[in-house]
N, C-alpha and C positions, 0 to 999 in steps of 0.2 A: 723238393728233391734237391740233394746236394751232391757236389763232386768237389775234387781237389786239383788245383793248379799250384805251380811254383813260380814265385815272383821274386825279383830282386828288392833291395832297399829302395824306396822311392824318395823323391824330393819335391818340395812345394815352396813357392814364394812366400815370404812373411814380411813383417814390417818392424823396423827399429824406430822408436820414438827418442830422437836426440833431445828434445825438450824435457824429457822425463828423467834426465841424468841427475843422480844425486851425489854431489861431490862429498858428503859426510861419509857415506858408505861405499862410494865408488861403483854404484850399480845404475843400470838402466832399463827401462821397461821395453818388452818385446812382445808384439802380437804375432805369435808363431802360425796361427792359422785363422782363416775365416770360413773354411770348408767349401769355397767356391768350386763350381763345376769346371773342369778343364779337359781338353782333348788330349788323349794318350795314344801311344802307339807302342806295341810290343810284338816282337817276332812270334810269340805264342798265340797272343789273342788278336792281332790285327790292331785296327783303329777302334776306339771306343772313348766315351766321355766318362770321367771319374768324378764322383761327388763324395767328398769326405762329410760324413756325418759328425757333427761336433755337439755332443752332449755327454752327460756323465756316464751313460751306459756303454758309450761307443768307443770313448778314448781312454786308453790305459796310461795313466800318468805317473806311475811308479819310478820309471827311469828319470824322468825330468826331475821330479821331487826328490829324488836321491842326490841331485847335483850333477846332472848330465852336462857334457862338455859344450862349451861354445867355441867353435872352430873357425878357422881361416878357410874358406871355400870348400868344406867338406873334406879337407886333407886329414888323414887319420893314420899317417905313417911315422910321426915323430911328435914329441912334446913341445916344439916350437909352433906347432899348428894350434895348440890350444891357447886361446887369447881371453879365456873366461870360463865361467860356469854358471849353470842355472842355480840360483839361490834356493836351497833346499826348502820344500814345503811352499814355494811361491807359485807353482804352476797350477792353473785352474782354468775351468771353462766357464765363460759367462756370456749369455744371450748369443750363442753360436759363434764365439770367438775363443781361441785359446791364447791366454796371457800368462806371462812370468816376468820376473825380474832377473837380470843377469849380473853376476859379479865380474867387472872387468879385471884383467890382469894388470899388475903393475911392474911385471918383469920387464928388464931392459929391452929384450928382443921384441916385445909386443907394444912398446911405447907409441910407434909411428901409426900402426893400424888401430890402436884404441883411440889415439888422439883424433883420427879422422871419423871414428864413429861418434865421438863426443861432440865435434864440431858440426856434425850433420852431413859432411860430404860423402860419407858411407852409410847409406841408410837401407840398403837391400839386405834381406836376410832369407834363408831358405831353411826349411826343417827336413830332416831325413828321418824316414819312419819305415816301420814295418807294416805290412797289411796281414791281418789274421782271418778276416772273413768279408766277404762282399756279397751283395744280393744283386744279381744280374738280371736285367729286363731288356728284352728285345723290343725294339721300336720300329714301327712302320715307317720307311722313308728316311730313316736316320741310323747312325751307328748305335750299338748296344749302350746301355747305361749302366755302369758298375757303380752302385751305392755302397762306400766302404762303411761297413757297420761295425766293425772292430778292428782297430788300429793302434799302433804304439809309437809314439814319437821317441827317437833315440838320441838325437843331437840336434842342435841348432848352429847355423853357420852364417857369418857375414860373407856376402858375395858380391863382386863388382856389378854383376848383371843378374837379375833373378832368373831362375829356371822359367822357361816359357811354357806355361800351363796349357797354351794353346796348340802348340806343336812339338812336344817333347818325346824323344825316342829314348827309352830307358835302357841301359846296358846292365846286364847281369854279371859283369866280370870283376866288379869290385868288392862285393860283400857276399857273394854267393846267392842261392836261390832259397826261398822259404816257403813252406807249405801254407796255402790259403784255401780256406773253405768257400765255395761258391754256392750260393743258395739262388735257385730260380725263383723269380718273384711270382706270386700267386696269380697275377694277371697273365704272365706268360703260360703257366700251366692250363689256365682256363682257355687261353687262345689255342693251345696245342690241342686239347680236348675237342673243342669246337671244330677245328680243321679236320680233325680224324673223323668226327660224326659227319661232316659234310661229304668227306671222301667215301665214307661207307654208304651214305645215302645215294650218292652218285652211282657207286657200283651196283647198288640194288636197282636202280633205275634202268641201268644198262642191261641187267639181267632180265628184267621184265620186258 
């Protein structure tokens, strides 16, 4: 059973590896996702846990591998916010992690921010992504679990403090809302059928 909801662009924390800086080509390695489960809140869905499925079938890498931007704190209103770009073809998924190399800008306006990344004082990164499909599972005694089974990274940003995956309220006023398919997990459907059968049996007992 599937339905459609609308979600904004999401953000998740990631990792910059200062030790991976290659001076010869001015690039650095980024782990842009590990798929960890985090608590989310939206005005449409309320509170739920979100798990990013990180495998070849679930992650759309075309935008990253085309040279997606490396931004300053997700700012997208001017070219000065672009402090690098993903090296085309370097984005990949390995053992449940998303990895790529980023070409850092040598522009005068980006020197200070790039220098902090290279020296390791700026090490927090956040990935911005669109969700195409989730598998929703209701859980007894806990909030629902949204397993993101189809998603697309759009950009990677250097940030002073990573977005808190444990208590993040996502806003939809920056990039608009995007359609997302929601699949009910098979276990949920079986649970629903069982509850209905139990209710029908109780009704029959009352009639008797």
